[in-house]
N, C-alpha and C positions, 0 to 999 in steps of 0.2 A: 558250442557245447561239445564236450568230448564224445568221440565216436562210440565209446563203450557205454554211454548213457549214465555215467556216474554223476551223482549230484555234487553240488559244491561241498556239502558236508563230508561226503565220501572222499572227495579229492583232498579235503583238509586232513582227514584221517590218514590218507596215503602219505601226505607231506610229513605229518608228524612221525609216522613210522619210519620214513626214509631219512629222518634227521634233516628235513627241509632241503633235500638234495634230489635233483632230477631234471628232466627235460619235458617241455611242452612242445609238441611237434605238429606242424601242419603247414599247408601252403599259404601263400600271400592272401591276406584278407579273410582268413578262415576263423578268426576270433581268438588267436593266441594272446594278444595284448589285452583284449577284453577279459579273457579268463584270468590272466595275471592280476588285473585290476580288481576283479571280484574276489580272488583268493587273498590278495593283499588286504582288502577291506575286512574280510573274515578274520585273517590273522591278527590284524590290529585290534579287533574286538576281543581277541583272546590274549592281548598283551604280548604279541610276538612282533617285534619291530622288523620292518622291511625297508630296503632301499632299492629302488628300481633305476637301472641305467639303460636308457634306450639308445640303440645304435642306429645310425643312418649310413648310407653308402659313402658319405663324404669322408675323406682321409682325416680332415681336421677333427671331425666328430669322433673318430676312432681314437685319435691321440688324446682328446679331452676325456674320453671314456676311460682310458687307461688310468689317468690321474684320479678320476672319480671312483673307480673300482678299488684302487689301492687305499683310499680313505675310509672305506666301509669296514667298521669293526667286525671281527670274526663272530661275535655273538648276534649280529644283525643278519637277517636273511638277505643275501645279495641276489637280486634278480637281474639277469642280463638279457634284455629283449633284443634279439638279433645277434645271438652269440656267434653264428657262423661268419659274421662280418669281421671278427677279430682275426688277426694272423694266427696260424696254426700253433706256433710256439707259445703265444700268449694264452690261447685256449688251454693248451696242455698245462701250462704253469698254474693257471687259475684253478683248473680241475684238480690238480695235484695238491695245491696249497690249501684249498678250502675243503676240508674233510666233511664238513656239514655246512648247512646254511647257504647253498648255492642252487639256484633254479635258473634255467636258461630256456629261452624260446629259440627254436630253429625250424628251418623248412624241412630238413631231413635229420633223422637221429644222428647225433655225433657218435663216433665209435668210442668204445670204452678204453680208457687209459688205465693207469695203475689204480685209480679209484673211480669206479664206474658211476655214470650218471644214468640212473634208470629212467625209462620213459614213464612219466606220471600220467600223461594224457596226450591223446592225438586228436586234433581238431580237423574236421572235414565239413566244408559247407554243403548244405543241401537247399533245394528250392523251398522246402517246407520251413526251414529255419529262416530263410530270407523273407518269406511272406510273413512269418510271425513277427519278425523285427519291424517290418514296415507297418503291420497292423498296430503294434505297440506304439510306434512313433506317431501314427495318426490317431491313436486312441479310439479306433472304430474298425468295423469290418471293411474289407476292400471291396470295391465294386468289381464287376467282371473286367472292365477295361483296366482298372488299376492292377488287378491280379495278373492280367496278360502282360501289361507293361513291366511289372515286377519280374515276371518269368523271362521275358525277352531280354531285359537289361541284365539279369543274372547270367544268362547264357552268353550274351555279348561280352561280358567281362570274365568268362570262363570260371564262374563260381566265386570270383573275388567279391565278397559281400561289401567290403569297404568301398571299392570302386563303384559297385552297383548303387550303393547309397549316395555317393557323391553325384552320380549321374541322375538318379531319381530326384535328388534335391534341386539340381539345376533345372530339371523339367518342371518341378513344383514352382520354383521361383519364376520361371518364364510364364507359366500359366497364371500365376497371381498378377504379374505385370500386365499381361494381355487383358485379364479381367478388369483391372484397374483402369486401363486405357479405354476399354469398352464402356465402362460405367461413366467415366469422365466425358467421353464423347456424347453419350446419351443425355447426360445432364446439361451439356452445353446447348443441345438442340431442343431441350424441352422448355 
């Protein structure tokens, strides 16, 4: 969720007013990609076409992204998730050529070039958001032990909610396997 508390509808309005041009900024695992997915869904409901290009740290992926980016028509909102992974010249060219319909996610706000990219939202994870996500995934309230595990895992991953969730999922799977073995062992001896 954006740090300024803006709702999805408010962010959608910001996007429209900025001609669908701007940055979503935040650290690793803070919800930038999730926010893009939510905004994309909202835009599609309003007949605004989007194309999302996700970048990884692999060189091959950056080369493939360049081809994908060039193929997106200018009337389609181009979202580049991981914009800072592109070479500087490519970022400058993309920011210059696309006068509108360009949204990027970055870990730090990119500096303005000839056509600025305003910061539309800044994401910052909090333990409260982390607990809310876990509660929603479990579809119930957290026990004291689960809440403590959630907080410890959140801190162990320095607020990276994505990594926290991977870790909690691994713990959940291990707990389920242990319970299944216990039940199987008890059934064998009864």
